[in-house]
N, C-alpha and C positions, 0 to 999 in steps of 0.2 A: 798548739792543741784541735782536735777538729771542733767542727758546729754542726749540730744538727737540726733543720728546722724543721717544725711539722704543720701541718697545716689542717687543723681543726681539732679540737677534745673530743671528739666523740667515743664513741668504743676503740675503733681500730687507733686513733690517737694518743687515748690513755695508754692502752697496751704500747704502742710503740715505746713511747716518753719512758714508761715505767720500766722495761725493761732493756732498752737501752743503758736507761740509769743504774738499775740491778747488776749489768755488766761493765761496765765504764770504770771501775776502780775511786769514783766519787766518791770523797766523805765529807766530812764539815766541813776541815778545813783545806782541801784540796781540792782541786776541780782540773781534770782531766781531758771533761766529753764535757762541752756545752751545747744543752740541750734547750732550745726553743721551743716551743708551743703556742703558738696564734690560733684564738678564741675570742669569737665576737661575743658570747654568749656569759655570762655571769654565773648562769648555772649549769652545771652537769646533771642533766637528766636520765634515770635509767628507763629508758621508753619500755623494754622488756613489760612491764609491772603496767604500765597505762590501762590495759584491761582489767585490770584489777581497780584502779583506782576509779572506771567507769561504774563500777557497781558496789564500790563503797567498800572493798576489801584494803583498800590503804589510802591513809590520806596525801594530800600533797607534799608536804613535808617532809615525807618519809622516802619519796623517790625522786630526792636531789640533794649536791652538797655542791656550796663553792667551788666554783674553777681553781681558784686559789691555793686552795688544800694540797693541789696536785707538786706548788714547790717543793724542793725538795735541793740537794746539794746539785749544782751545777746544770740543773731544771729548771725552769723562768718559767712561766705563765706569763703572756704578754696578751691583756685585751684588748679588742677594735678592731675594725675591717678590716679585712684583706683589700688591698686597691688593686694588686697588681701581682702577679706572679711570671716571673722570669725563669723558666725550667733551663735557658741556655746556659746560664749565670749562676744557677742557683740564689736567687733571692728573689725575697720579699718586700713588696710597699706597704706598711701599716702606718695610720695615724700620720700618713706621711715620712714616715722614715721607712731605709732601706735597710734590710738585713740581707746578711752575705752566709751561704752557709758551704759546708762541703759535702752534704748528702743533702734530700729533700725527700719526706713522704707524705704525701698530699691523701689528707682524709676528711675531705670536706663534709662530706657524706654529699644529702638533698638537699637542693632548694624548694621548700611548697607554697605551692601557686594556688591561689583560690577561685575555679574558677564558678562559671553560673549563679555568682551571687550565695554560693552556696551557705558558706557565713551569715547572711540573714537569716535563713529559715534552721539552720541544722550546728551540730558540731563536731570539730575537727577533732579528733580522740588520738590524733596523732603529737597532740602536745599536752601539757600539763595543764593547762588553760580551760581547752576543749573537755579534756576529760574531767574535769572537774565539774564544767558547766554540764556538761549530759548527767553526770552524776546527781546533782540540786535536784535535775529534772525527773529524773526518774522517781528520786526520794518523792515526790509529789504526784507521781503518775498512775492514774486509777483505771487505767486502762485504757485498751486501741491499739493500733496499729505503731510498732516501734519497724523503722526501715536501717539495716546498715548499707550505705553505699560504698560500693569501690568509682569512683568517678573517672579516674581512668590508671593507663599502665605506662609501663613500670610500674610496680609501689614498691617501698621498704616494707620488709617484717610483715611477708606475704599469710602467715598463719594469722596475724591480727583482726582482723573482718570477720571472722571464723572463730575465736578465740572469745571477743565480743558477743557474739548471736550468742555463744552457748553459755555464756559467762549471764551476759542478761537474761536469756529463758532460765538458766537458773534460777536468778532473783524472781523473776515473776511468779517463779511456779511456788518458790519458797514464802512470798509474801502475797501468795491466794492470789495472784490475779491471773491466773492461764484461762479461764473458763472467757473472757471477755478480752485478749491479748493475743494478738499475732507477732511474732518475729520473723522477720524478710533479709535477707541480702539481696541484694541488685549487684551486679559487678561486668563487666566486658571478658571477662576470662570465660574459656569454653567449660571449664570444670576448677574447681577449689585444686588451688596449688598445681597447676598441671603439671609444671618445671618436674615434678617428681614422678610423673610417667603415671600411666592411668591406672593401675592398682593403688598406689595411695589417694590417687583422685578420689574413686570410689566410696575408699572405703573411709574417708572425710566427709564425702557427701553424705553415706550410709548413719554418720553420726548425727549429723545435723536432721538427716530424715527422721533418726529416731525418738530426737528433742522435738518434733514437730517444728521444728526450725523450715520457713519459705526459702529455696535457692532459686535464683534466677538467672543464671549465666548466659551471657550470652545479650547482655544489656549495656549499653551505653550511652550515659543520660546526654540529653541535647539541651533541657530545661529543667529548670526549678522553682516552683512557685510553696506559698505559705503552707499546700498540705499536698502537692503532686510534684511525683516525679513523671517526665516524659523523656521518653529513649527513643535510639536512631530504628529500631525497629516498628515504631507507632505505636509501643505499647503505653501505657500510662496505668499508676497507679498511687492511691489516696495514703497517707501517714500521720501522723500526729506528733513522731519523737522520730526525731532525724541524727544519726550519728553518720561520718564522713569521711573518706582517705579523701589529702587534699593530692591535686597533680603535683607530682612529683620529679624534677628537672635537675639540669645539671646547673649549679652556681653562675650568674654570668661572668664570675670572673675567670672560670675554668674555663666558658664556652667563649669567652676574648682571650685565648689566652694562646700558644700553640701545642699546648697539652690535650687540646678539643680534637676528639677524631671528631668522624661523619657523623656520628651521633650525639655530640654534643657532649658526652662521656667521655673518658678519659681512656686513650688504648693502652693496656698494657702487658708484658709479657705473660699468659695466665698460669707458670708456674711459678717465675720471679719475682710476678710484680712491678716488672723496672718499667718504666716510659721508654720512649726512643730517644730521651736525654741521657747521659750516663748520667751514674749516680743520683737519679733523682725516681721513685717509688710513688706510686697509688696503690691503693688499698680500700676495700670496703664500696659502700655505697654510689660513690663517686666513678667508679670502674663501668669499663661496657665490657663484657668477656663471651665473647661468643662461645655456644656449645657444640657438639657435634651433631647432635639433632634439632640444632635450628635456632633456636632461641637462644638469650643470653642468662647467664650464671645470674640468681637472684640475689635480691639486695637484702642477705639475712644476718644477723651482728653473726653468729658463729663462723661464720666465714669472714669476717670483719677481722676477728677475736685472731683465728689460725692466721692467719696474712700477714697480723701486725707481727707474730710471733715471730714466723720466718725470716719477713723484713728487719726485725731488729737485732734477729741472730745474725742473720749475712750481711748488715753491717757492720755490727760489731766484730766478725770474721775478715772484715776489707779494713776496719780499722788496724787487725792486728797482722793486716799482711796477709793473709791464707785465703783458700778459694772457698766463693761460698757454697756450702751444700747440705741444704734445702730448701724444699721446695712446695709449693702449695697443692693439693691432691684433689681438690672439688669435694672433701669431705667432710660431712658436719654430723652432730647431735642435737638436736632441740626438742623442746617441750611445749604442747597445745594444752592449752587447759579447756577444760571438760565440764566444769563444773562438780556439785557434789564433793567439794574435796578432792579431785581426780584430774589425771591427764595424762596426754598420749605420748610417751617418746618416739620421735621420729629419726631413723638416720638417713641420711643419703650419701653417696658417691656418683656425683655427677658429671664425673670425667670420664667413666668408663664407657669406651668406646660402640658399644651395643645396647648402649640406651641408659640411662636412668638408673640406676640398683639403689630402691628405696625399703624401707621394710620402717610400719609405725604397729606400734605394741598396742592394745587395747588399754584404754583409760584404768587406769589406776592409780592410789593415794600415793604410793612409791615417786612417780610422776612430779605430781604435782609438789610433793616435797623437797623434789631435788629443784624443782623450778623455784621454789620458795628460798633454799639453799645458794643458788645462781645468783639471788638479787641479796643474800644477805653478802654473803664473799664478796660478791664485786666492789661493796661500799667499806667495806675493812679491808681489804687489800689495796685500794686504789685513795682511799681518802683517811 
C-alpha cells in the first residue's frame, strides 16, 4: 500500500488530499492508499474572505472549519508541528515521531513574521484574529486616516490589500464617514499587482483613484509609531487606524531542509511542481518559480489549487504505473472585490514568453457572486 505525505492543510494541501482520496479507490472498509496530512493548526481558515470579515460582511465562525473534518477513509489528519523534513528518504518528523511515505507534497505556505512592532499599533488582516479586531475598531470609528500597509515583498494574496482598501472605502461611504475619512495604501510595489503587467496594474490603480483611495507605491516602511508610518524614501504619514500585511517568509523547517533554494523557498519544475528529489513535490506559496519577466510567480490561491490538482493527478498516474500527463501552465482566474456588491474578474497567463497576458473586467455583480459561490463551495466540497 502506497503512502502519501502531505505537509500543510492550506488550500493546496486540502485539494491534493481530497483529489488523491477521490481517485484512490478507498472505501469505508477498504484502504488502498494511505494519505497523511500534517497540520499544526486546528482551524482551516478560508483566507480569501478575510477582507469581507474586516468590514463586517462575515462573522469569524463563517470562515473556518475544524481541520479534523478532513478525515476520511484512508485519509488522516495529524495535528502537530513538523520538526524535520527529509526529502531524500521521503519522511517527516512530527511530535517526535517519524513518518515515511512513497510520495511527499509540500504545501506549508508562508510563515508570518511581524516586523517594526506593527502588532502593537495595527492589525494583521491576514489572520482571522487580526481581521476580526480591525472590524471591531472600524465599527467604532468616527473618522480620520485609515492606512493599509504592505510591510514587505513578496506577500501572498497580492490582491488582498486592494480589496481591503476598496471594501473599507465602501464601508466608510455607507456609514456617512466619507467627508472626514481618508483611505490610503502604502506599498513597496511599483504598481498594484505589477506581476500582471502594466495594463492591469493601471486599471486597478484607476479603480482606486475613482473611489478616492490614496495610493503610495515605492514606499518601504522602516519604522512605525502609534500614529506615524516612516518610509525609506524619508516620507512619513500619520494614521488613525492601521491594517497591515506581515512579512512573509519560508517556514523555518523548510529553510533548514535540503528543499530550500537560494531564496529560502522551494525550487520546483515550474510545469510539474517536482522538486530536485524524486517523488517529492511542492505547491503553492512555499515555492519560488521565476518567470521570463525576471520576477517570481505570485503567491495566489488559484495557482495553488491548479498545482494541487495536477500533482494529485500525476501521483495517481504514477501509482497506476502510467506516465504523468498534466502540467501547470501559469494560468488562473480570480476575483477582486470592489464594494457595492461588485467584483472584477481577472484572468492571467504568466508563462507567456512574450510577457504577462492579463485581462480584468469592470466590476460586476456577477464577479461578486462568483466569489461568494467559491467560498460556499469550498466548505461544501471539502468539509
